[in-house]
C-alpha positions as MATLAB code, in Angstrom:
seq = 'MSRDSSSSGRNGAAVSVETAGTDSNEGEHRVRVWSRRRFTPADFELSQDKFKDVLVLPPATAAQLFPADATSGYVRVSAPESELAVPLYALSFSDTYDPVTTSSEVPDAYLRRNVRERIDRLPDADGSVLELEPVENPDSGPLTVVRFSTRTESTRDGECRVHPTALERIGATDGDDVELYTPVTGGRLRTTVRAEPELDPTEISLSTRSRKLLRAEIESRATGAVSRTIHLRLPTETGPTDDEHGRFSGLRNRFRNGVHRVFDAAVGFHEIQLRVMLGLNADEGRNSARVNRETMRSLGIDDGDRVDLIVDGETRSVRCYELSAESHLIKTDEDIDPTDVQDRVILLPATEREAAGALCDDVVRVRRNTRHVAVRQIVPSMFGFLGVFVGGLQAINLTVSPAWYPHAIGFVLLLSIASIWVVLWPERQRCQ';
ca = [
      11.644  -41.587   -0.323;
      12.771  -42.292   -3.878;
      14.397  -39.540   -5.908;
      15.166  -38.933   -9.536;
      18.690  -38.497  -10.791;
      19.937  -34.923  -10.867;
      19.444  -32.674  -13.865;
      19.889  -29.054  -14.910;
      17.858  -26.276  -16.427;
      18.014  -22.978  -18.264;
      18.178  -19.256  -17.569;
      20.947  -18.557  -15.121;
      20.154  -20.794  -12.146;
      20.149  -24.509  -11.950;
      17.309  -26.481  -10.392;
      17.215  -30.013   -9.051;
      13.970  -31.976   -9.144;
      12.986  -34.653   -6.643;
       9.990  -36.994   -6.726;
       8.733  -38.206   -3.408;
       8.127  -41.926   -2.998;
       5.050  -43.758   -1.814;
       6.050  -43.466    1.856;
       5.506  -39.708    2.041;
       4.021  -36.936   -0.114;
       3.560  -39.135   -3.162;
       3.803  -37.205   -6.432;
       5.757  -34.277   -4.959;
       8.467  -32.816   -7.186;
      11.494  -30.890   -5.971;
      14.358  -29.235   -7.758;
      17.620  -27.631   -6.710;
      18.571  -24.400   -8.424;
      22.068  -23.315   -9.473;
      23.791  -20.521  -11.307;
      24.736  -20.613  -14.992;
      28.382  -21.458  -14.296;
      27.328  -24.949  -13.240;
      26.362  -25.742  -16.817;
      28.086  -25.799  -20.192;
      26.761  -24.124  -23.379;
      25.996  -27.573  -24.793;
      23.551  -28.224  -21.901;
      21.133  -25.697  -23.383;
      19.017  -26.534  -26.425;
      19.500  -22.969  -27.714;
      22.170  -20.479  -26.751;
      19.555  -17.840  -25.841;
      17.844  -20.204  -23.380;
      20.244  -19.224  -20.605;
      18.976  -15.638  -20.920;
      15.282  -16.523  -20.560;
      13.304  -15.997  -17.388;
      12.177  -19.622  -17.356;
      12.856  -22.751  -15.386;
      15.070  -25.157  -17.349;
      14.654  -28.788  -16.330;
      16.321  -32.081  -17.251;
      14.410  -33.937  -20.014;
      13.482  -36.742  -17.608;
      12.021  -34.302  -15.089;
      10.143  -32.383  -17.789;
       8.616  -35.697  -18.963;
       7.231  -36.276  -15.476;
       5.693  -32.800  -15.234;
       4.332  -32.114  -18.733;
       1.664  -33.890  -20.753;
       2.749  -36.562  -23.194;
       4.385  -35.131  -26.365;
       4.681  -31.682  -24.748;
       8.134  -30.083  -24.964;
       7.413  -27.227  -22.548;
       4.840  -26.325  -19.954;
       3.934  -24.333  -16.897;
       4.675  -25.148  -13.256;
       3.978  -23.526   -9.888;
       7.155  -23.177   -7.853;
       7.526  -22.405   -4.168;
      10.109  -22.646   -1.401;
       9.559  -25.572    0.970;
       8.890  -23.133    3.863;
       6.331  -21.071    1.874;
       2.807  -21.660    0.673;
       2.962  -18.912   -1.929;
       3.459  -20.448   -5.379;
       4.747  -18.542   -8.405;
       3.775  -19.718  -11.950;
       6.723  -20.126  -14.327;
       7.210  -21.267  -17.878;
       9.492  -24.311  -18.018;
      11.700  -25.701  -20.771;
      14.087  -28.665  -20.811;
      17.808  -29.000  -21.310;
      19.222  -30.411  -24.518;
      19.305  -34.143  -25.149;
      23.088  -34.059  -24.680;
      22.825  -32.726  -21.137;
      24.803  -34.872  -18.722;
      23.398  -34.394  -15.221;
      25.745  -33.873  -12.286;
      24.957  -36.216   -9.409;
      24.604  -34.331   -6.119;
      24.964  -35.748   -2.637;
      21.167  -35.636   -2.203;
      20.546  -37.051   -5.674;
      18.152  -34.186   -6.406;
      18.200  -33.184  -10.072;
      19.770  -29.812  -10.955;
      17.968  -27.184  -12.954;
      18.628  -23.644  -14.108;
      16.820  -20.477  -12.998;
      18.066  -16.905  -13.296;
      18.689  -15.014  -10.077;
      16.253  -12.255  -10.936;
      13.485  -14.892  -11.166;
      14.491  -16.430   -7.847;
      13.868  -13.027   -6.206;
      10.139  -13.416   -7.012;
       9.820  -16.616   -4.971;
       8.810  -16.109   -1.364;
      11.331  -17.225    1.277;
      13.699  -18.772   -1.273;
      17.361  -18.347   -0.217;
      19.549  -16.571   -2.772;
      22.328  -19.118   -2.438;
      22.950  -21.727   -5.156;
      21.573  -25.159   -4.407;
      18.313  -23.916   -2.902;
      15.436  -26.351   -3.192;
      12.199  -25.593   -4.999;
       8.951  -27.496   -4.886;
       7.221  -27.940   -8.235;
       3.592  -28.492   -9.072;
       2.563  -28.844  -12.761;
      -0.172  -26.594  -14.015;
      -2.924  -28.762  -15.463;
      -3.120  -27.594  -19.052;
      -3.821  -30.182  -21.803;
      -1.479  -30.104  -24.800;
      -2.676  -30.855  -28.328;
       0.478  -32.726  -29.124;
       2.373  -32.105  -32.381;
       0.174  -30.691  -35.162;
       1.640  -30.785  -38.640;
       1.710  -27.350  -40.315;
      -0.258  -27.415  -43.561;
      -1.592  -24.893  -46.044;
      -5.407  -24.741  -46.020;
      -6.217  -21.590  -48.017;
      -3.714  -19.109  -49.427;
      -6.225  -16.269  -49.274;
      -7.258  -17.002  -45.674;
      -3.707  -17.384  -44.454;
      -2.664  -14.151  -46.129;
      -5.496  -11.973  -44.829;
      -6.260  -13.318  -41.352;
      -3.037  -12.895  -39.357;
      -4.757  -13.250  -35.979;
      -6.241  -16.709  -36.532;
      -5.268  -20.355  -36.769;
      -7.364  -23.341  -37.810;
      -7.518  -26.866  -36.445;
      -9.957  -29.785  -36.520;
     -12.706  -29.685  -33.828;
     -11.187  -32.819  -32.294;
      -7.966  -30.932  -31.543;
     -10.013  -28.264  -29.760;
     -11.749  -30.859  -27.644;
      -8.412  -32.329  -26.563;
      -7.366  -29.018  -24.958;
     -10.812  -27.972  -23.749;
     -11.197  -25.048  -26.177;
     -14.033  -23.925  -28.445;
     -14.230  -22.078  -31.733;
     -13.208  -18.429  -31.285;
     -11.163  -18.939  -28.053;
      -7.731  -17.410  -27.519;
      -5.070  -20.103  -27.510;
      -1.309  -20.302  -27.204;
       0.744  -21.745  -29.991;
       4.329  -22.866  -29.366;
       7.001  -24.512  -31.378;
       8.942  -27.512  -30.008;
      12.164  -26.244  -31.526;
      12.474  -22.977  -29.556;
       9.584  -23.009  -27.089;
       8.536  -19.640  -28.542;
       4.915  -18.697  -27.864;
       2.247  -16.862  -29.816;
      -1.295  -16.010  -28.728;
      -3.977  -16.111  -31.395;
      -7.647  -16.903  -32.004;
      -8.462  -20.524  -32.951;
     -11.106  -21.537  -35.461;
     -12.592  -24.972  -35.915;
     -12.105  -26.354  -39.439;
     -13.687  -29.793  -40.048;
     -11.893  -30.139  -43.414;
      -8.515  -30.387  -41.727;
      -7.104  -33.608  -40.347;
      -7.152  -33.911  -36.492;
      -3.316  -33.861  -36.587;
      -2.995  -30.734  -38.757;
      -2.960  -27.005  -38.167;
      -3.209  -24.035  -40.527;
      -1.962  -20.598  -39.531;
      -1.213  -17.373  -41.291;
       1.921  -16.962  -43.375;
       3.274  -14.292  -41.033;
       2.637  -16.431  -37.939;
       4.558  -19.292  -39.510;
       7.548  -16.996  -40.133;
       7.402  -15.540  -36.653;
       7.357  -19.008  -35.012;
       9.905  -20.304  -37.515;
       7.576  -23.088  -38.618;
       6.752  -24.115  -42.145;
       4.889  -26.641  -44.230;
       6.816  -29.798  -44.999;
       7.560  -28.939  -48.627;
       9.228  -25.663  -47.617;
      10.811  -26.558  -44.278;
      14.625  -26.501  -44.186;
      17.247  -26.614  -41.467;
      16.043  -25.866  -37.904;
      12.589  -24.772  -39.049;
       9.816  -26.667  -37.211;
       7.345  -28.777  -39.110;
       4.918  -29.005  -36.186;
       3.128  -26.645  -33.802;
       1.592  -27.379  -30.390;
      -1.650  -25.876  -29.085;
      -2.797  -25.179  -25.508;
      -4.874  -22.719  -23.506;
      -2.969  -19.618  -22.236;
      -1.628  -19.643  -18.658;
      -1.096  -16.334  -16.865;
       2.329  -15.915  -15.229;
       2.118  -12.167  -14.517;
       0.723  -10.357  -11.463;
      -2.964  -10.660  -10.651;
      -5.383   -7.744  -10.311;
      -5.009   -7.826   -6.531;
      -1.269   -7.373   -6.873;
      -1.789   -4.245   -8.966;
      -3.866   -2.558   -6.193;
      -7.524   -2.137   -5.288;
      -8.091    0.793   -7.680;
      -6.429   -0.786  -10.706;
      -9.788   -1.547  -12.391;
     -10.960    2.074  -12.352;
      -7.507    3.362  -13.257;
      -7.260    0.954  -16.220;
     -10.716    1.924  -17.502;
      -9.812    5.613  -17.427;
      -6.466    4.933  -19.075;
      -8.068    2.840  -21.793;
     -10.581    5.591  -22.498;
      -7.789    8.140  -22.932;
      -5.877    5.754  -25.161;
      -8.918    5.243  -27.398;
      -9.130    8.994  -27.928;
      -5.467    9.204  -28.961;
      -5.789    6.063  -31.122;
      -8.649    7.645  -33.071;
      -6.864   10.980  -33.448;
      -3.396    9.669  -34.385;
      -3.944    6.188  -35.791;
      -1.664    3.190  -35.506;
      -0.659   -0.040  -37.209;
      -0.241   -3.012  -34.856;
       2.126   -5.776  -35.905;
       3.546   -8.926  -34.371;
       7.300   -9.248  -33.849;
       9.549  -12.013  -32.529;
      11.557  -11.090  -29.454;
      15.333  -11.518  -29.610;
      18.197  -10.623  -27.282;
      18.793   -6.901  -26.995;
      22.024   -4.929  -26.961;
      24.060   -4.814  -23.744;
      24.280   -1.051  -24.358;
      20.487   -0.767  -24.005;
      20.226   -2.410  -20.596;
      18.336   -0.181  -18.175;
      17.571    2.493  -20.831;
      13.912    1.569  -21.427;
      14.671    1.049  -25.128;
      14.328   -1.465  -27.940;
      15.762   -1.862  -31.422;
      14.200   -2.694  -34.823;
      15.359   -2.265  -38.397;
      14.247    0.511  -40.738;
      11.600   -1.490  -42.541;
       9.896   -2.358  -39.259;
       9.929    1.304  -38.239;
       8.149    2.150  -41.486;
       5.511   -0.486  -40.802;
       4.905    0.940  -37.333;
       4.809    4.513  -38.619;
       7.508    5.791  -36.234;
      10.705    7.773  -36.343;
      13.937    7.004  -34.553;
      13.482    7.553  -30.833;
       9.641    7.340  -30.849;
       7.856    5.314  -28.214;
       6.139    2.019  -29.003;
       3.787   -0.128  -26.868;
       4.632   -3.780  -26.281;
       1.463   -5.855  -25.600;
       2.103   -9.155  -23.798;
      -0.702  -11.184  -22.267;
      -2.982   -8.155  -22.277;
      -0.468   -5.963  -20.422;
       1.115   -2.941  -22.143;
       4.588   -1.542  -21.626;
       5.955    1.547  -23.363;
       9.607    1.643  -24.584;
      11.602    4.002  -26.765;
      12.427    2.460  -30.095;
      15.607    3.075  -32.093;
      16.739    1.972  -35.538;
      19.427   -0.684  -35.852;
      21.095   -2.028  -38.961;
      22.990   -5.286  -39.349;
      26.145   -3.272  -40.146;
      25.974   -1.188  -36.962;
      29.076   -0.994  -34.777;
      26.791   -1.867  -31.837;
      26.332   -5.314  -33.368;
      30.024   -5.833  -33.950;
      30.911   -5.017  -30.325;
      28.171   -7.135  -28.736;
      29.174  -10.762  -28.350;
      25.579  -11.983  -27.779;
      24.095  -10.455  -30.946;
      24.557  -11.647  -34.510;
      23.890   -9.521  -37.632;
      21.342  -12.121  -38.771;
      19.215  -11.273  -35.700;
      18.314   -7.904  -37.261;
      15.312   -8.765  -39.413;
      12.003   -7.161  -40.318;
      10.039   -9.526  -38.049;
      12.232   -9.023  -34.992;
      12.447   -6.622  -32.027;
      15.634   -6.665  -29.939;
      14.779   -6.260  -26.237;
      17.365   -6.044  -23.457;
      16.878   -8.248  -20.358;
      15.468   -5.412  -18.288;
      12.672   -4.810  -20.751;
      11.956   -8.474  -21.360;
      11.549   -8.995  -17.641;
       9.314   -5.935  -17.215;
       7.108   -6.889  -20.168;
       6.961  -10.596  -19.296;
       8.315  -11.615  -22.707;
      10.923  -14.261  -23.493;
      13.339  -14.656  -26.386;
      11.533  -16.354  -29.305;
       8.115  -15.223  -28.028;
       5.879  -13.295  -30.393;
       4.533   -9.970  -29.034;
       2.228   -7.317  -30.464;
       3.816   -3.933  -31.092;
       2.254   -0.585  -32.038;
       3.329    3.016  -31.810;
       2.466    4.959  -28.661;
      -0.224    7.333  -29.979;
      -0.038    9.644  -26.962;
       3.674   10.235  -27.617;
       2.998   11.018  -31.301;
       0.099   13.350  -30.465;
       2.177   15.347  -27.964;
       5.135   15.581  -30.362;
       2.865   16.990  -33.116;
       0.592   19.211  -31.038;
       3.087   20.963  -28.731;
       4.891   22.883  -31.525;
       1.499   24.216  -32.689;
       0.134   24.908  -29.226;
       0.255   28.667  -29.587;
      -1.683   28.364  -32.814;
      -4.458   26.428  -31.080;
      -4.527   28.944  -28.234;
      -4.751   31.731  -30.800;
      -7.796   30.099  -32.424;
      -9.494   29.657  -29.079;
      -8.709   33.075  -27.573;
      -9.362   34.902  -30.834;
     -12.684   33.101  -31.153;
     -13.718   34.163  -27.684;
     -12.863   37.806  -28.436;
     -14.851   37.653  -31.652;
     -17.833   36.229  -29.780;
     -17.660   39.047  -27.207;
     -17.692   41.704  -29.925;
     -20.200   40.268  -32.387;
     -22.582   37.888  -30.642;
     -25.384   38.741  -28.265;
     -25.115   37.245  -24.737;
     -28.014   34.892  -25.444;
     -25.885   33.125  -28.075;
     -22.692   32.896  -25.992;
     -23.049   29.155  -25.122;
     -23.604   28.190  -28.763;
     -20.769   30.380  -29.997;
     -18.334   29.032  -27.384;
     -19.280   25.508  -28.358;
     -18.559   26.361  -31.979;
     -15.125   27.724  -31.056;
     -14.323   24.533  -29.118;
     -15.299   22.428  -32.115;
     -13.156   24.581  -34.379;
     -10.153   24.140  -32.040;
     -10.637   20.364  -31.971;
     -10.984   20.350  -35.759;
      -7.702   22.224  -36.127;
      -5.950   19.656  -33.944;
      -7.503   16.854  -35.988;
      -6.183   18.421  -39.217;
      -2.685   18.814  -37.732;
      -2.647   15.087  -36.924;
      -3.918   14.083  -40.389;
      -0.385   13.361  -41.814;
       0.300   11.010  -38.925;
      -2.893    9.072  -39.544;
      -1.864    8.683  -43.185;
       1.438    7.020  -42.187;
      -0.442    3.989  -40.844;
      -2.955    3.605  -43.674;
];
């Protein structure tokens, strides 16, 4: 059995990858995982990579697993003794990574311990072996970022445009949801793709805000570490399936969505996209996130309000607090830099990134939790609403004949609902 040289990966645990030879299990890939202390900061392409819940592989191993020109991809990982595979997002080490040769000559890679816990029958000890299987997902290759239409790119944030040939390469059609990612950070953004024959097959046009979120730019404006190219592929789910949520999840979700639609209509909201960055150590385990004041204004929230993070169709609610670049919390946190506090950024601690399924540099959708806002506004006026309802019933009993009771009670109910609607009117204006 022939094996590749050892290599390492990102996110807290190292992984070694092994390719079986022609004598047995041809095409099989294996890796050996280790903790972060086995690697140096220079081994990671970006400093935040070691905090991501991803599998970090040596460049040579990644080249074997991913399509040509792809700089990241998805793999199914499993312990050799288990048949249950877990899908993971995989990145590669930096080009300066110098692999450590192990006695078994299996490449080293990095995987955080909290991610290892998801893998069935995988020992917790460093050096455990993982079997890897690439997820078949065609990659568009590098597409040069260009400007197609200033008006279109300014008004259609949720769309990107590529030539029909690029769509054919990844098996997508006009109007499909696709995943964009940048080769510089591996950050991902889900959006709707549109076919545009006027573009070149090697070009892509996306909204101004999407470019800023992915830190990509057209050639004439690109400077420093900003990417000039974007890759395109179909989304791959890495979260739990419906069966893992429980047999009644479908009915529960439909009821929950119905309730949310009522609150959304009554309260209103403004949904925006934000880039995920490392959160404060002080926020770990507190179900909280941080944004700057301008972002809070865009969301229509106050300090301490709840917001919904929407990642891959799943929603998680967190409490959101204001943070400024001059805050003492920034000065005392060695992993956070004042430049990380921007109006397109949300700072999420590791506990919330893991729960939401978001990684640093990913782009997520954020909106205020309308149920929280409704309760906050309605509860102080609850006695007033009860007064309208009870007083209305007493007036009906004294002035209306019994034959008209149903109509009168219906009128009182409508009046109570209207009073609640009026109370929530200022909140709806905040998001308009």
